[in-house]
C-alpha positions in Angstrom: -14.0 -43.4 -58.5 -15.4 -42.4 -55.2 -13.6 -43.2 -52.0 -14.9 -46.1 -50.0 -16.7 -45.3 -46.8 -14.1 -47.4 -44.9 -11.2 -45.2 -46.3 -13.0 -42.0 -45.3 -13.7 -43.4 -41.8 -10.1 -44.4 -41.3 -8.9 -40.9 -42.4 -11.4 -39.2 -40.0 -10.3 -41.5 -37.2 -6.6 -40.6 -37.9 -7.5 -36.9 -37.7 -9.4 -37.5 -34.5 -6.4 -39.3 -33.0 -4.0 -36.5 -34.1 -6.4 -33.9 -32.6 -6.6 -35.8 -29.3 -2.8 -35.9 -29.1 -2.6 -32.2 -29.9 -5.2 -31.4 -27.3 -3.3 -33.5 -24.7 -0.1 -31.7 -25.5 -1.8 -28.3 -25.3 -3.4 -29.2 -22.0 -0.1 -30.2 -20.6 1.5 -27.0 -21.8 -1.4 -25.0 -20.3 -0.9 -26.8 -16.9 2.8 -26.0 -17.0 2.0 -22.3 -17.7 -0.4 -22.2 -14.8 2.3 -23.6 -12.5 4.7 -21.0 -13.8 2.2 -18.2 -13.3 1.6 -19.3 -9.8 5.3 -19.4 -9.1 5.8 -16.0 -10.5 2.9 -14.6 -8.5 4.4 -16.0 -5.3 7.9 -14.6 -6.3 6.3 -11.2 -7.0 4.6 -11.2 -3.7 7.8 -12.0 -1.9 9.7 -9.3 -3.9 7.1 -6.7 -3.0 7.3 -7.6 0.7 11.1 -7.3 0.5 10.8 -4.0 -1.3 8.4 -2.6 1.3 10.8 -3.7 4.1 13.7 -2.0 2.3 11.7 1.2 1.9 10.8 1.2 5.5 14.4 0.6 6.5 15.5 3.4 4.2 12.9 5.8 5.7 14.1 4.8 9.2 17.7 5.4 8.3 16.8 8.8 6.7 15.0 9.8 9.9 17.8 8.5 12.1 20.4 10.5 10.2 18.3 13.6 10.5 17.9 13.1 14.2 21.5 12.4 15.0 24.8 12.6 13.2 26.7 10.0 15.3 25.7 6.7 16.9 25.9 8.0 20.5 23.5 10.9 19.8 21.3 8.5 17.9 21.0 6.2 21.0 20.2 9.2 23.2 17.6 10.4 20.7 15.9 7.0 20.5 15.7 6.9 24.3 14.2 10.3 24.3 11.6 9.4 21.7 10.7 6.2 23.6 10.2 8.3 26.7 8.0 10.7 24.9 5.9 7.9 23.5 5.5 6.4 27.0 4.3 9.8 28.2 1.8 10.1 25.4 0.5 6.6 26.2 0.1 7.5 29.8 -1.8 10.7 28.9 -4.1 8.7 26.6 -4.8 6.2 29.4 -5.6 9.1 31.8 -8.0 10.6 29.2 -9.8 7.3 28.8 -10.4 7.2 32.5 
């Protein structure tokens, strides 16, 4: 005997309800993944900035150790370099005029 139209309609409505629940659950899961991705992208950005600062510091320390082997010599070397930079700046200003 064939199913009644009412039985088929109830079964279809049940499937629709289940699909709506599943869609809502998947939408929520997607939203949570998007938040997680955003957090990870921010963390990655901060980590890359930290890495760049560490590399710059390592480069600075490498140059510092090549310039001077002790702290007193390092201070004198830094002063000398600062003076040379000032002289270069003055020369550039004179060339502009």
